[in-house]
TORPA-4810 file (N, C-alpha, C, O; in nm, 3 decimals):
<nodes>
NODE_1_0.290_-2.169_-1.310_0.267_-2.075_-1.191_0.408_-2.027_-1.152_0.412_-1.915_-1.102_R
NODE_2_0.534_-2.096_-1.167_0.650_-2.047_-1.129_0.672_-1.925_-1.231_0.724_-1.821_-1.190_H
NODE_3_0.635_-1.938_-1.353_0.660_-1.828_-1.444_0.594_-1.696_-1.412_0.653_-1.594_-1.446_F
NODE_4_0.478_-1.687_-1.351_0.404_-1.594_-1.314_0.476_-1.528_-1.187_0.501_-1.408_-1.183_W
NODE_5_0.501_-1.604_-1.101_0.575_-1.559_-0.990_0.722_-1.474_-1.048_0.747_-1.359_-1.011_G
NODE_6_0.791_-1.534_-1.122_0.892_-1.462_-1.181_0.862_-1.351_-1.236_0.919_-1.250_-1.195_W
NODE_7_0.770_-1.341_-1.337_0.730_-1.219_-1.415_0.677_-1.106_-1.306_0.714_-0.989_-1.315_L
NODE_8_0.595_-1.149_-1.211_0.544_-1.062_-1.100_0.681_-0.984_-1.039_0.686_-0.862_-1.024_N
NODE_9_0.780_-1.067_-1.010_0.900_-1.027_-0.945_0.970_-0.913_-1.040_1.021_-0.812_-0.992_A
NODE_10_0.967_-0.939_-1.170_1.021_-0.849_-1.266_0.950_-0.722_-1.264_1.010_-0.615_-1.272_V
NODE_11_0.812_-0.730_-1.252_0.727_-0.600_-1.260_0.752_-0.518_-1.131_0.725_-0.398_-1.127_F
NODE_12_0.798_-0.580_-1.034_0.829_-0.514_-0.897_0.959_-0.467_-0.875_0.982_-0.396_-0.778_N
NODE_13_1.063_-0.504_-0.971_1.207_-0.450_-0.970_1.191_-0.293_-0.979_1.105_-0.239_-1.049_K
NODE_14_1.283_-0.222_-0.902_1.248_-0.083_-0.871_1.369_-0.021_-0.968_1.486_-0.059_-0.970_V
NODE_15_1.318_0.068_-1.035_1.418_0.158_-1.132_1.431_0.271_-1.078_1.345_0.358_-1.081_D
NODE_16_1.546_0.280_-1.020_1.588_0.400_-0.941_1.614_0.523_-1.030_1.581_0.635_-0.991_Y
NODE_17_1.677_0.500_-1.161_1.691_0.597_-1.244_1.559_0.649_-1.310_1.553_0.767_-1.346_E
NODE_18_1.456_0.567_-1.325_1.325_0.618_-1.370_1.248_0.704_-1.264_1.163_0.787_-1.298_R
NODE_19_1.282_0.678_-1.131_1.232_0.746_-1.035_1.302_0.891_-1.045_1.225_0.987_-1.036_I
NODE_20_1.426_0.916_-1.059_1.499_1.029_-1.079_1.446_1.106_-1.201_1.414_1.224_-1.194_Q
NODE_21_1.438_1.026_-1.323_1.382_1.098_-1.431_1.236_1.154_-1.455_1.210_1.253_-1.523_A
NODE_22_1.137_1.068_-1.381_1.035_1.133_-1.417_0.957_1.172_-1.265_0.849_1.231_-1.264_V
NODE_23_1.018_1.136_-1.156_0.962_1.165_-1.036_0.896_1.072_-0.966_0.838_0.989_-1.035_G
NODE_24_0.885_1.060_-0.832_0.819_0.939_-0.753_0.685_0.917_-0.793_0.652_0.803_-0.824_P
NODE_25_0.603_1.009_-0.798_0.453_0.987_-0.840_0.437_0.902_-0.974_0.377_0.795_-0.981_D
NODE_26_0.495_0.963_-1.073_0.505_0.888_-1.202_0.523_0.762_-1.191_0.438_0.676_-1.216_R
NODE_27_0.658_0.738_-1.146_0.733_0.607_-1.134_0.643_0.509_-1.035_0.621_0.391_-1.060_A
NODE_28_0.600_0.569_-0.934_0.525_0.474_-0.856_0.375_0.439_-0.928_0.324_0.328_-0.911_A
NODE_29_0.320_0.525_-0.996_0.207_0.508_-1.081_0.237_0.376_-1.190_0.166_0.276_-1.204_S
NODE_30_0.348_0.405_-1.253_0.389_0.296_-1.364_0.390_0.175_-1.274_0.310_0.088_-1.310_E
NODE_31_0.460_0.148_-1.168_0.466_0.033_-1.102_0.342_-0.012_-1.061_0.317_-0.128_-1.096_W
NODE_32_0.254_0.047_-0.995_0.130_0.010_-0.947_0.025_-0.044_-1.059_-0.050_-0.140_-1.040_L
NODE_33_0.031_0.032_-1.175_-0.042_-0.004_-1.263_0.012_-0.129_-1.343_-0.069_-0.217_-1.373_L
NODE_34_0.142_-0.142_-1.378_0.199_-0.246_-1.427_0.164_-0.401_-1.345_0.158_-0.513_-1.396_R
NODE_35_0.147_-0.362_-1.209_0.108_-0.480_-1.115_-0.042_-0.500_-1.086_-0.084_-0.587_-1.010_C
NODE_36_-0.119_-0.412_-1.153_-0.264_-0.441_-1.159_-0.338_-0.351_-1.063_-0.461_-0.352_-1.054_G
NODE_37_-0.269_-0.280_-0.998_-0.318_-0.163_-0.906_-0.390_-0.045_-0.951_-0.365_-0.021_-1.069_A
NODE_38_-0.468_0.035_-0.898_-0.518_0.155_-0.949_-0.471_0.252_-0.859_-0.448_0.224_-0.741_L
NODE_39_-0.450_0.387_-0.914_-0.431_0.502_-0.840_-0.518_0.614_-0.871_-0.561_0.634_-0.984_V
NODE_40_-0.546_0.693_-0.765_-0.635_0.798_-0.795_-0.514_0.920_-0.763_-0.410_0.905_-0.698_R
NODE_41_-0.563_1.043_-0.829_-0.464_1.151_-0.814_-0.506_1.259_-0.742_-0.625_1.284_-0.762_Y
NODE_42_-0.451_1.334_-0.666_-0.507_1.456_-0.602_-0.582_1.554_-0.661_-0.532_1.626_-0.747_Q
NODE_43_-0.703_1.567_-0.624_-0.787_1.674_-0.724_-0.867_1.580_-0.842_-0.939_1.642_-0.919_G
NODE_44_-0.856_1.455_-0.854_-0.948_1.379_-0.940_-1.034_1.285_-0.866_-0.999_1.236_-0.759_Y
NODE_45_-1.151_1.258_-0.927_-1.226_1.157_-0.878_-1.203_1.030_-0.948_-1.197_0.926_-0.883_E
NODE_46_-1.192_1.029_-1.067_-1.155_0.900_-1.136_-1.017_0.817_-1.085_-0.909_0.864_-1.048_K
NODE_47_-1.054_0.691_-1.094_-0.926_0.591_-1.068_-0.846_0.569_-1.186_-0.906_0.519_-1.281_W
NODE_48_-0.720_0.595_-1.203_-0.638_0.547_-1.320_-0.614_0.424_-1.306_-0.557_0.384_-1.204_Q
NODE_49_-0.661_0.319_-1.432_-0.633_0.174_-1.423_-0.569_0.148_-1.549_-0.536_0.030_-1.556_Q
NODE_50_-0.542_0.210_-1.642_-0.482_0.213_-1.768_-0.355_0.266_-1.779_-0.335_0.388_-1.778_D
NODE_51_-0.240_0.157_-1.792_-0.107_0.198_-1.781_-0.090_0.296_-1.906_-0.042_0.409_-1.902_Y
NODE_52_-0.143_0.227_-2.025_-0.099_0.348_-2.145_-0.199_0.459_-2.160_-0.204_0.526_-2.263_N
NODE_53_-0.279_0.480_-2.058_-0.350_0.594_-2.055_-0.292_0.696_-1.921_-0.354_0.791_-1.875_G
NODE_54_-0.181_0.655_-1.884_-0.144_0.736_-1.767_-0.129_0.893_-1.836_-0.091_0.918_-1.951_L
NODE_55_-0.168_0.989_-1.733_-0.172_1.133_-1.775_-0.036_1.187_-1.794_0.055_1.159_-1.716_P
NODE_56_-0.019_1.272_-1.907_0.105_1.341_-1.920_0.087_1.480_-1.884_-0.028_1.517_-1.856_T
NODE_57_0.195_1.574_-1.880_0.191_1.702_-1.850_0.318_1.719_-1.765_0.409_1.636_-1.756_G
NODE_58_0.313_1.826_-1.709_0.441_1.872_-1.630_0.483_1.780_-1.526_0.392_1.743_-1.451_P
NODE_59_0.602_1.735_-1.504_0.654_1.658_-1.418_0.596_1.704_-1.279_0.587_1.826_-1.265_L
NODE_60_0.549_1.617_-1.162_0.505_1.659_-1.065_0.356_1.720_-1.065_0.318_1.775_-0.962_G
NODE_61_0.277_1.713_-1.168_0.164_1.779_-1.168_0.059_1.676_-1.095_-0.029_1.717_-1.019_K
NODE_62_0.078_1.531_-1.127_-0.021_1.442_-1.065_0.033_1.363_-0.959_0.105_1.267_-0.985_Y
NODE_63_0.000_1.401_-0.825_0.024_1.348_-0.694_-0.062_1.214_-0.658_-0.184_1.228_-0.657_K
NODE_64_-0.016_1.107_-0.634_-0.084_0.997_-0.598_-0.158_1.027_-0.453_-0.096_1.055_-0.350_I
NODE_65_-0.289_1.016_-0.462_-0.352_1.034_-0.331_-0.417_0.904_-0.278_-0.437_0.887_-0.157_E
NODE_66_-0.448_0.816_-0.371_-0.496_0.683_-0.307_-0.461_0.569_-0.406_-0.451_0.574_-0.528_A
NODE_67_-0.442_0.460_-0.314_-0.405_0.338_-0.398_-0.499_0.225_-0.375_-0.532_0.198_-0.259_I
NODE_68_-0.549_0.151_-0.481_-0.629_0.037_-0.448_-0.554_-0.076_-0.521_-0.550_-0.082_-0.644_N
NODE_69_-0.494_-0.167_-0.437_-0.417_-0.275_-0.494_-0.488_-0.398_-0.494_-0.430_-0.505_-0.477_A
NODE_70_-0.625_-0.388_-0.513_-0.699_-0.525_-0.520_-0.671_-0.621_-0.637_-0.689_-0.597_-0.756_T
NODE_71_-0.628_-0.726_-0.586_-0.601_-0.837_-0.688_-0.453_-0.808_-0.764_-0.422_-0.865_-0.869_E
NODE_72_-0.369_-0.715_-0.698_-0.245_-0.685_-0.773_-0.136_-0.782_-0.734_-0.145_-0.864_-0.642_S
NODE_73_-0.022_-0.765_-0.819_0.082_-0.846_-0.763_0.207_-0.775_-0.703_0.326_-0.803_-0.717_C
NODE_74_0.146_-0.673_-0.631_0.268_-0.580_-0.578_0.340_-0.664_-0.479_0.271_-0.756_-0.433_I
NODE_75_0.461_-0.654_-0.436_0.510_-0.703_-0.351_0.639_-0.638_-0.294_0.699_-0.553_-0.360_M
NODE_76_0.685_-0.679_-0.169_0.775_-0.617_-0.118_0.888_-0.531_-0.171_0.917_-0.419_-0.127_Y
NODE_77_0.961_-0.612_-0.295_1.068_-0.561_-0.359_1.039_-0.435_-0.422_1.133_-0.360_-0.449_R
NODE_78_0.912_-0.399_-0.451_0.865_-0.303_-0.529_0.832_-0.169_-0.418_0.803_-0.058_-0.464_G
NODE_79_0.839_-0.189_-0.297_0.788_-0.109_-0.231_0.869_0.051_-0.198_0.824_0.152_-0.143_F
NODE_80_1.012_0.019_-0.261_1.091_0.130_-0.250_1.023_0.268_-0.321_1.050_0.384_-0.290_D
NODE_81_0.922_0.220_-0.430_0.847_0.320_-0.502_0.775_0.420_-0.408_0.761_0.539_-0.434_Y
NODE_82_0.733_0.362_-0.302_0.649_0.425_-0.202_0.710_0.538_-0.152_0.643_0.638_-0.125_L
NODE_83_0.843_0.533_-0.137_0.925_0.633_-0.051_0.908_0.787_-0.082_0.912_0.878_0.000_D
NODE_84_0.888_0.797_-0.220_0.891_0.962_-0.260_0.743_1.001_-0.261_0.717_1.114_-0.303_G
NODE_85_0.650_0.929_-0.223_0.509_0.975_-0.217_0.475_1.047_-0.115_0.491_1.007_0.001_L
NODE_86_0.422_1.166_-0.145_0.401_1.256_-0.006_0.244_1.288_0.038_0.197_1.331_0.143_E
NODE_87_0.184_1.249_-0.089_0.019_1.287_-0.065_-0.073_1.160_-0.045_-0.195_1.176_-0.036_H
NODE_88_-0.021_1.044_-0.038_-0.102_0.919_-0.015_-0.171_0.936_0.102_-0.110_0.944_0.209_V
NODE_89_-0.312_0.942_0.094_-0.406_0.937_0.216_-0.471_0.792_0.256_-0.505_0.757_0.369_T
NODE_90_-0.480_0.716_0.135_-0.553_0.589_0.157_-0.504_0.477_0.065_-0.490_0.487_-0.057_E
NODE_91_-0.479_0.366_0.143_-0.444_0.255_0.063_-0.534_0.127_0.099_-0.573_0.103_0.214_I
NODE_92_-0.560_0.052_-0.006_-0.647_-0.071_0.014_-0.578_-0.193_-0.047_-0.566_-0.204_-0.169_K
NODE_93_-0.533_-0.282_0.038_-0.468_-0.401_-0.010_-0.575_-0.506_0.002_-0.615_-0.543_0.113_L
NODE_94_-0.622_-0.555_-0.107_-0.715_-0.678_-0.085_-0.689_-0.791_-0.193_-0.662_-0.775_-0.312_Q
NODE_95_-0.700_-0.890_-0.135_-0.657_-1.016_-0.215_-0.519_-1.003_-0.281_-0.514_-1.028_-0.401_R
NODE_96_-0.426_-0.973_-0.227_-0.290_-0.931_-0.280_-0.205_-1.080_-0.230_-0.199_-1.096_-0.108_C
NODE_97_-0.156_-1.160_-0.295_-0.105_-1.286_-0.264_0.051_-1.264_-0.211_0.118_-1.350_-0.154_I
NODE_98_0.085_-1.147_-0.240_0.221_-1.121_-0.223_0.267_-1.026_-0.090_0.382_-1.000_-0.054_Y
NODE_99_0.130_-0.980_-0.025_0.141_-0.891_0.073_0.172_-0.984_0.201_0.103_-1.083_0.226_I
NODE_100_0.274_-0.947_0.274_0.302_-1.033_0.403_0.336_-0.923_0.509_0.322_-0.802_0.489_Q
NODE_101_0.379_-0.976_0.612_0.405_-0.889_0.722_0.519_-0.795_0.695_0.506_-0.680_0.738_D
NODE_102_0.631_-0.827_0.627_0.733_-0.756_0.589_0.687_-0.630_0.515_0.732_-0.520_0.549_E
NODE_103_0.599_-0.642_0.414_0.529_-0.536_0.375_0.457_-0.442_0.457_0.468_-0.324_0.423_C
NODE_104_0.388_-0.468_0.554_0.339_-0.370_0.625_0.437_-0.304_0.724_0.422_-0.192_0.772_L
NODE_105_0.541_-0.390_0.748_0.635_-0.328_0.843_0.715_-0.195_0.743_0.739_-0.081_0.784_Q
NODE_106_0.739_-0.237_0.637_0.807_-0.140_0.535_0.711_-0.040_0.504_0.764_0.071_0.493_R
NODE_107_0.558_-0.041_0.483_0.469_0.058_0.484_0.481_0.160_0.600_0.477_0.282_0.585_L
NODE_108_0.497_0.096_0.714_0.487_0.174_0.832_0.596_0.248_0.865_0.590_0.348_0.935_S
NODE_109_0.732_0.187_0.800_0.849_0.277_0.821_0.877_0.365_0.707_0.989_0.416_0.703_E
NODE_110_0.791_0.392_0.610_0.792_0.498_0.509_0.778_0.619_0.583_0.675_0.636_0.647_T
NODE_111_0.866_0.705_0.582_0.866_0.838_0.645_0.729_0.925_0.596_0.650_0.983_0.670_K
NODE_112_0.726_0.916_0.453_0.621_1.023_0.393_0.469_0.968_0.427_0.372_1.040_0.453_N
NODE_113_0.472_0.813_0.419_0.332_0.768_0.466_0.331_0.785_0.601_0.215_0.810_0.632_L
NODE_114_0.407_0.783_0.704_0.381_0.810_0.840_0.315_0.946_0.856_0.248_0.965_0.957_Q
NODE_115_0.327_1.045_0.765_0.278_1.176_0.797_0.138_1.175_0.691_0.046_1.245_0.731_K
NODE_116_0.119_1.115_0.585_0.016_1.144_0.500_-0.094_1.030_0.519_-0.208_1.067_0.493_S
NODE_117_-0.079_0.909_0.556_-0.163_0.795_0.539_-0.266_0.795_0.655_-0.233_0.768_0.770_L
NODE_118_-0.393_0.827_0.618_-0.494_0.831_0.705_-0.588_0.708_0.705_-0.644_0.675_0.810_L
NODE_119_-0.606_0.643_0.594_-0.683_0.522_0.582_-0.607_0.405_0.519_-0.527_0.420_0.427_Q
NODE_120_-0.643_0.269_0.586_-0.560_0.147_0.531_-0.664_0.048_0.557_-0.729_0.037_0.661_L
NODE_121_-0.675_-0.028_0.446_-0.791_-0.131_0.452_-0.689_-0.279_0.407_-0.610_-0.277_0.313_K
NODE_122_-0.707_-0.373_0.475_-0.628_-0.497_0.459_-0.733_-0.588_0.454_-0.791_-0.622_0.558_I
NODE_123_-0.765_-0.634_0.338_-0.883_-0.750_0.310_-0.827_-0.871_0.244_-0.757_-0.853_0.145_I
NODE_124_-0.851_-1.001_0.289_-0.826_-1.128_0.232_-0.665_-1.138_0.199_-0.639_-1.192_0.092_S
NODE_125_-0.576_-1.101_0.264_-0.439_-1.114_0.224_-0.388_-1.221_0.321_-0.355_-1.185_0.434_C
NODE_126_-0.380_-1.342_0.287_-0.363_-1.476_0.368_-0.228_-1.465_0.420_-0.207_-1.538_0.516_G
NODE_127_-0.120_-1.386_0.379_0.007_-1.406_0.449_0.028_-1.280_0.573_0.130_-1.268_0.641_N
NODE_128_-0.066_-1.214_0.581_-0.060_-1.115_0.700_-0.085_-1.167_0.832_-0.197_-1.215_0.848_V
NODE_129_-0.004_-1.166_0.934_-0.036_-1.224_1.081_-0.028_-1.090_1.171_-0.007_-0.974_1.136_T
NODE_130_-0.052_-1.146_1.295_-0.053_-1.036_1.384_0.048_-0.931_1.399_0.027_-0.814_1.433_D
NODE_131_0.183_-0.998_1.365_0.294_-0.924_1.359_0.285_-0.807_1.267_0.316_-0.691_1.294_K
NODE_132_0.237_-0.855_1.153_0.237_-0.716_1.051_0.145_-0.613_1.082_0.167_-0.497_1.047_G
NODE_133_0.021_-0.655_1.160_-0.087_-0.542_1.212_-0.005_-0.453_1.305_-0.001_-0.330_1.297_I
NODE_134_0.062_-0.534_1.398_0.120_-0.450_1.516_0.236_-0.350_1.466_0.259_-0.240_1.515_I
NODE_135_0.312_-0.415_1.347_0.403_-0.331_1.281_0.368_-0.174_1.229_0.448_-0.082_1.216_A
NODE_136_0.223_-0.175_1.203_0.177_-0.061_1.150_0.163_0.051_1.260_0.105_0.155_1.230_L
NODE_137_0.210_0.032_1.373_0.217_0.142_1.481_0.290_0.275_1.463_0.273_0.380_1.526_H
NODE_138_0.371_0.251_1.371_0.447_0.380_1.326_0.382_0.480_1.222_0.434_0.587_1.192_K
NODE_139_0.249_0.429_1.164_0.157_0.502_1.093_0.100_0.625_1.191_-0.021_0.624_1.211_L
NODE_140_0.165_0.710_1.241_0.124_0.795_1.349_0.001_0.883_1.317_-0.059_0.934_1.412_T
NODE_141_-0.043_0.904_1.191_-0.140_0.976_1.156_-0.270_0.901_1.096_-0.371_0.956_1.054_N
NODE_142_-0.244_0.757_1.102_-0.325_0.672_1.045_-0.481_0.706_1.146_-0.482_0.706_1.269_L
NODE_143_-0.572_0.727_1.079_-0.724_0.747_1.163_-0.800_0.629_1.148_-0.873_0.592_1.241_E
NODE_144_-0.793_0.564_1.042_-0.880_0.447_1.028_-0.816_0.305_0.971_-0.736_0.315_0.878_Y
NODE_145_-0.842_0.195_1.015_-0.785_0.070_1.000_-0.895_-0.026_0.968_-0.974_-0.050_1.060_L
NODE_146_-0.915_-0.089_0.844_-1.025_-0.190_0.825_-0.938_-0.334_0.802_-0.858_-0.359_0.712_Y
NODE_147_-0.977_-0.413_0.903_-0.913_-0.574_0.867_-1.044_-0.663_0.852_-1.141_-0.666_0.927_L
NODE_148_-1.022_-0.732_0.743_-1.138_-0.837_0.713_-1.057_-0.972_0.644_-0.959_-0.971_0.568_S
NODE_149_-1.123_-1.072_0.690_-1.081_-1.222_0.613_-0.926_-1.232_0.625_-0.855_-1.250_0.526_D
NODE_150_-0.879_-1.221_0.745_-0.708_-1.241_0.763_-0.697_-1.360_0.861_-0.703_-1.345_0.983_L
NODE_151_-0.680_-1.483_0.800_-0.676_-1.594_0.869_-0.550_-1.612_0.955_-0.539_-1.688_1.051_P
NODE_152_-0.451_-1.525_0.903_-0.318_-1.524_0.992_-0.330_-1.459_1.106_-0.247_-1.485_1.193_G
NODE_153_-0.422_-1.374_1.131_-0.446_-1.302_1.280_-0.500_-1.396_1.363_-0.612_-1.439_1.337_I
NODE_154_-0.432_-1.440_1.473_-0.481_-1.542_1.573_-0.508_-1.473_1.691_-0.595_-1.526_1.760_R
NODE_155_-0.460_-1.369_1.736_-0.495_-1.289_1.874_-0.530_-1.145_1.831_-0.458_-1.048_1.854_E
NODE_156_-0.649_-1.141_1.766_-0.720_-1.024_1.741_-0.728_-0.919_1.838_-0.695_-0.803_1.814_K
NODE_157_-0.780_-0.969_1.967_-0.794_-0.873_2.067_-0.673_-0.780_2.119_-0.664_-0.659_2.137_G
NODE_158_-0.567_-0.908_2.139_-0.439_-0.824_2.193_-0.372_-0.754_2.056_-0.301_-0.656_2.076_T
NODE_159_-0.386_-0.788_1.956_-0.314_-0.693_1.844_-0.381_-0.586_1.838_-0.317_-0.482_1.825_T
NODE_160_-0.525_-0.579_1.844_-0.593_-0.441_1.826_-0.561_-0.358_1.953_-0.562_-0.236_1.936_V
NODE_161_-0.534_-0.400_2.065_-0.497_-0.336_2.197_-0.379_-0.274_2.188_-0.365_-0.155_2.217_R
NODE_162_-0.272_-0.358_2.145_-0.150_-0.300_2.128_-0.109_-0.193_2.012_-0.010_-0.119_2.016_I
NODE_163_-0.208_-0.199_1.904_-0.190_-0.101_1.813_-0.281_0.037_1.856_-0.266_0.146_1.802_L
NODE_164_-0.363_0.013_1.946_-0.432_0.118_1.972_-0.389_0.211_2.115_-0.437_0.316_2.158_Q
NODE_165_-0.286_0.131_2.164_-0.228_0.176_2.276_-0.114_0.282_2.203_-0.088_0.390_2.257_Q
NODE_166_-0.054_0.244_2.086_0.041_0.319_2.012_-0.020_0.430_1.953_0.040_0.537_1.942_A
NODE_167_-0.166_0.408_1.903_-0.227_0.495_1.821_-0.360_0.537_1.862_-0.461_0.512_1.796_L
NODE_168_-0.360_0.603_1.973_-0.502_0.617_2.059_-0.612_0.667_1.962_-0.727_0.625_1.979_P
NODE_169_-0.588_0.752_1.863_-0.681_0.806_1.778_-0.737_0.730_1.662_-0.822_0.771_1.581_D
NODE_170_-0.675_0.611_1.665_-0.702_0.521_1.570_-0.841_0.425_1.556_-0.862_0.344_1.645_L
NODE_171_-0.914_0.433_1.470_-1.046_0.358_1.466_-1.020_0.244_1.407_-0.950_0.253_1.306_E
NODE_172_-1.057_0.130_1.440_-1.013_-0.001_1.407_-1.146_-0.072_1.384_-1.231_-0.084_1.472_V
NODE_173_-1.160_-0.120_1.252_-1.298_-0.204_1.219_-1.276_-0.343_1.185_-1.205_-0.371_1.088_E
NODE_174_-1.320_-0.414_1.242_-1.269_-0.563_1.229_-1.391_-0.657_1.155_-1.511_-0.636_1.174_L
NODE_175_-1.353_-0.736_1.090_-1.451_-0.819_1.031_-1.375_-0.957_1.014_-1.344_-1.000_0.902_D
NODE_176_-1.348_-1.017_1.122_-1.228_-1.125_1.144_-1.330_-1.228_1.201_-1.422_-1.193_1.276_L
NODE_177_-1.309_-1.368_1.157_-1.364_-1.458_1.237_-1.296_-1.509_1.352_-1.350_-1.593_1.425_E
</nodes>
């Protein structure tokens, strides 16, 4: 078990030279797929899931529009890959054991995501608490937030109220016990 944690940390190490060399979308695609997530590019229906099948072509041609991190090993240390992404409209974090409040805070503080992110789903991420959900208040264009099976959320009424005061246009859907 310790070995896998170490390996996942290696997968999440940010290679800033790679980002410079291939651009933010390509570098982020490589990181996400290495960690077991899927990406969908602007103008494409199909989800990219095969690292070896990453599309080639002119740099900057493929812009990440959606991220599905279901059961992936993405963790905080890799989130610098998100900084250069300008077209991400939806993110799904489901059964991600390394996602915690600091990750959601980092997501919320990512300037490009503050502009582009419209939908966020957080499902069965056991390390997320009220603090992490409230931290999402900087995602000013977020239109839809789905929260399900998050045992760390103890004050769901208060948490949602605080978030909706900050983001009055936000639709929040809850499936919490």
